[in-house]
C-alpha positions in Angstrom: 316.7 266.6 -204.8 318.3 263.1 -203.3 316.4 263.5 -199.2 313.9 264.4 -201.2 313.5 261.1 -203.3 314.2 259.0 -200.0 311.6 258.0 -197.5 312.6 259.7 -194.0 315.0 256.7 -192.2 317.1 257.0 -189.2 316.1 257.3 -184.7 314.1 260.7 -184.0 314.5 262.3 -181.1 311.8 264.0 -178.8 310.5 265.8 -176.6 307.6 266.1 -175.0 305.8 268.1 -172.3 304.7 265.4 -169.5 301.1 265.4 -170.0 301.0 267.6 -172.9 303.1 264.8 -174.5 300.7 262.2 -173.1 297.7 263.3 -174.1 297.6 264.8 -177.2 300.9 263.7 -178.8 301.4 260.5 -178.6 297.8 259.1 -179.3 299.5 260.1 -182.7 302.1 258.1 -182.8 300.5 255.4 -184.1 300.0 255.8 -187.8 302.5 258.7 -187.6 305.0 255.1 -187.2 302.8 253.5 -189.7 302.8 255.9 -192.2 307.6 256.6 -191.8 307.5 251.7 -190.8 312.2 252.9 -191.3 311.5 255.8 -188.9 312.5 255.0 -185.0 311.7 257.4 -182.1 312.9 258.4 -179.2 310.7 260.0 -176.4 312.0 262.1 -174.1 308.8 263.2 -171.2 310.2 266.8 -169.1 308.1 269.4 -167.9 311.7 271.1 -167.8 313.1 273.1 -170.7 315.2 270.4 -172.4 318.1 272.4 -174.6 317.4 270.0 -177.4 320.9 270.5 -178.4 322.8 269.2 -175.5 319.7 266.9 -175.3 320.6 265.5 -178.7 317.8 266.1 -180.0 315.9 266.3 -183.3 312.3 267.9 -182.4 310.9 269.8 -178.9 306.7 269.9 -179.1 306.5 273.2 -175.7 304.2 275.1 -174.8 304.3 279.7 -173.8 305.1 282.5 -175.1 308.9 281.6 -176.6 312.0 283.4 -176.8 313.7 280.8 -179.4 316.9 281.1 -179.6 318.6 279.5 -181.7 315.7 277.5 -182.4 313.0 276.9 -185.3 309.5 278.1 -184.0 305.8 276.1 -186.0 302.9 276.9 -184.4 301.1 274.0 -184.2 297.7 275.1 -182.0 296.7 277.7 -179.3 297.5 277.0 -175.5 293.8 277.3 -173.7 293.5 277.0 -170.2 290.8 278.1 -168.3 289.7 278.3 -164.7 287.3 275.5 -163.3 286.3 274.4 -159.6 283.8 271.5 -158.7 280.4 271.6 -158.6 281.0 271.1 -155.0 284.0 274.1 -153.6 281.0 275.9 -156.1 278.2 274.9 -153.3 280.0 275.0 -150.2 282.1 278.6 -150.9 279.9 280.4 -154.2 280.9 281.3 -157.6 282.5 284.1 -158.1 281.3 286.7 -160.1 284.1 288.9 -161.3 287.9 288.9 -161.3 288.2 290.2 -157.6 286.5 287.9 -156.6 288.9 285.5 -157.2 291.3 287.1 -153.9 288.5 285.2 -151.5 288.4 281.7 -153.0 291.4 278.6 -152.6 293.4 279.0 -156.0 295.4 276.0 -156.6 298.4 277.1 -158.9 300.8 275.8 -161.8 304.1 276.8 -160.3 305.8 276.9 -163.6 303.6 278.9 -165.5 306.0 282.1 -163.2 307.7 282.0 -160.6 305.4 284.9 -158.8 301.7 283.2 -157.4 299.6 285.9 -160.3 297.4 284.9 -163.1 297.8 286.4 -166.1 293.9 286.8 -167.6 293.3 288.3 -170.8 288.9 289.3 -171.6 288.0 290.9 -175.1 291.6 292.3 -174.8 292.1 293.2 -171.6 294.9 291.2 -170.3 294.5 291.6 -165.7 297.7 289.6 -163.7 295.8 288.5 -160.3 298.0 287.9 -157.2 296.6 284.9 -156.0 297.8 283.3 -152.2 297.6 279.5 -153.6 296.3 276.5 -150.9 298.4 274.6 -153.9 301.4 274.8 -155.8 302.2 271.6 -157.8 304.9 271.8 -160.4 302.9 269.1 -162.1 299.5 270.0 -163.7 297.8 266.5 -162.3 298.1 267.4 -159.0 296.3 269.7 -159.8 293.5 268.5 -161.7 293.1 266.3 -158.5 292.3 268.6 -156.0 290.4 269.9 -158.0 287.9 267.6 -158.4 288.1 267.0 -154.8 286.6 269.7 -154.0 289.6 271.4 -153.2 290.1 275.3 -155.0 290.0 276.9 -158.4 292.0 275.8 -160.4 293.9 277.1 -163.8 293.6 274.9 -166.2 294.5 273.4 -170.0 291.5 272.6 -172.2 293.6 269.4 -173.3 293.3 267.6 -169.4 289.7 269.3 -168.6 287.5 269.1 -171.5 285.8 265.7 -170.0 285.7 266.7 -166.4 283.8 270.4 -167.9 282.0 267.8 -169.8 281.7 265.5 -167.4 280.1 267.3 -165.6 283.2 266.4 -162.9 284.0 270.1 -163.3 282.7 274.0 -164.3 283.9 276.7 -165.5 284.5 279.6 -163.5 284.5 282.6 -165.1 284.1 281.5 -168.6 284.5 284.6 -170.5 288.9 284.8 -168.6 291.4 282.6 -170.1 294.6 283.0 -169.9 296.7 285.8 -171.9 297.2 284.6 -175.3 300.3 281.4 -176.3 300.8 278.6 -177.8 301.9 275.0 -178.2 305.2 275.2 -180.9 307.4 272.8 -182.5 310.7 273.4 -182.1 314.0 272.2 -183.2 318.0 273.4 -184.1 318.7 275.8 -186.6 320.1 273.9 -190.0 321.2 274.8 -194.0 319.4 271.5 -194.1 316.2 270.6 -192.2 316.1 266.4 -191.8 313.7 264.9 -193.6 313.3 263.0 -190.3 312.2 266.2 -188.5 310.4 268.1 -191.2 307.8 265.3 -191.6 306.9 264.7 -188.2 307.5 268.9 -187.9 304.5 268.1 -190.6 302.5 266.0 -188.9 302.5 267.6 -185.7 300.8 271.3 -187.6 298.1 268.5 -189.4 297.0 265.9 -186.9 297.1 268.9 -183.1 296.3 272.1 -185.3 
């Protein structure tokens, strides 16, 4: 009862995927800080797997299908990725009309998605693993976005990264009925008998504003 009566305060350590944290979470934080002025935030942006306990982090935001292990996970939003390319690239090399056409196109591959060069795509419940031979592999999605904008190939990128490019016509969806097999954005935090108020209000805030 005393925990519920108090205003959340102290230091909240949060780990975030680099670009998702910058584009989706960081813009929300001024409102969170106004709402809870006695909380201090420490943010760590890292696309690698982070052990929350070893890092002494209170909350992590993660993308993908989780094996939670020692953590509690709460779904925040779907993780939607789709194929896209520049109009210039499609004008020069043609627009794929079926999934098999990808094998003859230059592909830009986000290497952390999986070890082997395959895109796992789904359409109306049908799932396929599409082998690709990337002309560019990178562990940074912004580098792939820039390559796609520069007409270097077809990339499988997250909606939060390219939605403005799609709206502005700088990138065009390719085979729009095919998207990455379902995955999610999660907030994760260590198991605890009593969840600290600072953690609870932050996770609730993310679910309210991202979900």
